[in-house]
Each structure stands twice: as structure tokens, then as C-alpha cells.
N, C-alpha and C positions, 0 to 999 in steps of 0.2 A: 803747939800750932796752930795759929787761929786759921782757919777756912773763910774765905774771902768770895761772897757770892759777889754775884756783878748781874744785875736785870739786863736783858739783853734789848737793846733800843729797836725799836720799828720804824725805819725810816722808807716813805711811801714817795714814789716819784711815777711820772707818766713824761710824754714826750706831747706836745702841741701840735700843730699842723704846719708848725714850721722847721721843726725838728728840732723846736730847743726843750730842754729838760725842765721840768716843773717838781718842783717840790709838793709835796701833799702833806699838810698836819697828821696826827695821828688822835682821831679826836677822841679815843680813848681804848688803852691799851686790851680793855677785856672783850672790845670788838672782833669778831672775826674779819677775816681780810673783804670777805665778801660784803660786809656790813660797812667797812670802811669806803670801799668801792661803790657801796650804794648812797653813803652818808656822801661824798663829795659828787655825786652824781648831779645832784640840783645847780652846783656851776659847773660842773663837765660833763655834759651827758653823752660825752663819746663813752665813757667809762662803763655806760648800761652792756656793752656789746664788748667788753674789753675782757683778755685773760691775763694771769699775770705770772711773773716768775720771779722767783726767790733766791737772793745770794748774800753768804757772809762778807760784810766786808768791816776791817777793823773790830772783829767784835760786835756790831751790829746787824740786824737782816735788814735787807736790803731789797723790797718789793718793789716792782717796777710793773707798773700795768703796760698792757701790750692792748691797743685800741686797733679792732679791724675796719679796715678801711673800705669802703665800699661804693659803688657807682648805682645811679639810677638809669633804669632803661635799658 
């Protein structure tokens, strides 16, 4: 009996200001989720103050960044 080892794929997503979901690449599977967030913050600065939620979907790990909307003044 052979054992099939399947590597879990990480899928990163975030919502933009219009509520649309944006898929983000996984730059390196060895990076932590915080490092991935920091990597993508160069083009999506709202990730600097975000949290994340992990769920499993079809054997993949779905990581959704939740941005904190703030107001000035």
C-alpha cells in the first residue's frame, strides 16, 4: 500500500476598497504568513495593519487578510 503525500497549497486573498477579492501570490512557501503580508505591503499598504483568517478549502489552505479600515480626525 502506497502512501500519497500531498503538499498543502496556500492561497492568499484580500479585499480591496470596492469589496472585490484580490488573489495574492505565495512568494515562497517557506515564508510565514506575516512575511507574506509584509512582502505584499509594498503594493498593498493596507496589509501593514491587517489580521488574517485561515480556512481549509478543497485541501488547500486559504488565508484571507482582513484589513482594518480607519478614519482620520
